[in-house]
C-alpha positions in Angstrom: 25.7 35.9 -132.4 23.6 38.2 -130.4 24.4 40.6 -127.8 23.3 40.2 -124.4 24.3 41.8 -120.9 24.1 39.8 -117.5 24.1 42.4 -114.8 25.0 41.3 -111.1 22.6 42.2 -108.3 23.9 43.5 -104.6 22.6 43.3 -101.9 21.1 46.5 -102.2 19.1 45.9 -105.4 21.0 47.6 -107.2 23.3 46.7 -110.5 27.3 46.8 -109.2 28.5 45.1 -112.7 27.6 44.6 -116.3 29.0 41.8 -118.2 28.5 42.1 -122.5 27.6 38.4 -123.4 27.5 37.9 -126.9 25.7 34.6 -127.6 23.7 32.5 -130.5 20.3 32.7 -128.7 18.9 33.5 -125.7 19.2 29.4 -124.6 22.5 29.8 -124.4 22.7 33.3 -122.9 20.8 31.9 -120.4 23.7 28.7 -119.4 26.5 32.1 -119.3 24.5 33.9 -117.6 24.1 30.7 -114.7 27.5 30.1 -114.1 27.6 34.2 -113.2 25.8 33.6 -110.5 28.1 33.9 -107.1 26.3 35.0 -104.3 24.5 37.4 -106.4 21.3 37.8 -108.0 22.1 38.1 -112.3 19.6 39.5 -114.7 20.2 38.8 -118.1 18.9 41.3 -120.9 19.2 42.0 -124.6 18.4 45.5 -125.3 15.8 46.8 -123.5 14.5 43.3 -123.4 15.0 41.4 -119.8 15.2 37.8 -120.1 15.2 36.5 -116.8 16.5 37.1 -113.1 18.4 34.2 -112.2 18.6 33.9 -108.0 21.3 33.0 -106.1 21.1 30.1 -103.1 20.0 31.3 -99.7 23.0 30.9 -97.6 
């Protein structure tokens, strides 16, 4: 399993929380990170490699 980190991004663009994810591959990690969108954007990283940013739906 690879270690990923999902960062929850606040309204001001700063990270407000980080969650460790252990997933077998990038695709699985992306699906897990998408589940974390709850009014905030989420950035998915593996070490220093940014994988993707998932945007919240506008209000």
